C-alpha positions in Angstrom: 65.6 99.0 110.3 64.7 101.5 113.0 66.1 105.0 113.4 68.5 103.9 116.2 70.0 101.2 114.0 70.5 103.6 111.1 72.1 106.2 113.4 74.5 103.7 114.9 75.4 102.4 111.4 76.1 105.9 110.2 78.3 106.7 113.3 80.3 103.5 112.9 80.8 104.2 109.2 82.2 107.7 109.9 84.7 106.6 112.6 87.6 105.8 110.2 87.2 109.2 108.6 87.4 111.1 111.9 90.3 109.1 113.2 92.5 109.8 110.2 95.0 112.7 110.3 95.0 115.2 107.5 97.7 114.9 104.8 99.5 118.1 104.2 101.6 119.4 101.4 105.2 119.5 102.6 105.8 122.8 100.9 103.1 124.4 103.1 105.0 123.5 106.2 107.1 126.5 107.4 110.9 126.1 107.3 112.3 124.9 110.6 113.2 121.9 112.8 110.6 119.3 113.6 110.2 116.1 115.6 108.3 113.5 113.6 107.3 109.9 113.9 107.9 107.7 110.8 104.8 105.9 109.6 106.5 104.3 106.6 109.7 104.4 104.6 108.6 104.7 100.9 112.2 104.4 99.6 115.6 105.8 100.4 114.5 109.4 99.4 110.9 109.5 100.7 109.3 109.1 104.1 105.7 109.2 105.3 105.6 110.8 108.7 103.2 112.1 111.4 104.0 115.6 112.7 103.7 116.5 116.3 100.4 118.3 115.5 98.9 115.1 114.1 99.2 116.0 110.4 100.7 113.5 108.0 103.1 114.4 105.2 105.3 112.6 102.7 108.7 114.2 102.9 111.4 114.1 100.3 115.2 114.2 100.8 116.5 117.6 99.8 120.1 116.6 99.2 121.9 113.7 97.7 123.5 113.0 101.1 120.2 112.5 102.9 119.3 108.8 102.8 116.4 107.2 104.7 117.4 103.6 104.0 118.3 103.0 107.7 115.2 104.6 109.1 112.4 102.2 110.2 108.7 102.6 110.8 107.9 104.1 114.3 111.3 105.8 114.5 111.3 109.3 116.0 113.3 111.7 113.9 114.4 115.3 114.4 114.7 117.0 111.0 115.2 120.3 109.3 112.8 121.3 106.5 113.5 123.9 103.9 110.9 124.5 101.2 109.3 121.2 102.2 112.4 119.0 101.7 114.5 117.4 104.4 118.0 118.9 104.5 119.3 117.0 107.5 117.9 114.6 110.1 118.8 112.7 113.3 117.2 109.4 114.3 116.3 109.8 118.0 115.3 106.1 118.4 117.9 103.7 119.7 118.0 100.5 117.8 
């Protein structure tokens, strides 16, 4: 195999790594209100989301009244985080 072939193979092998967003610890996210896109609903108390800055996080419901069972993948949510947990959210997507 020539050098060009090896270089192309290395670049193609690295594409998925560069395209992935970084996963962040929710407790490192400052308290506040955020708009996020839902990647996946893990269960009624856990969501995997993409933040506006491209980072991914798995968020946990911070109260017994917070329930993600009606949320769907690709929904746009506005939520309030306190110490990395979701205290309240609003689904901005019309179903």
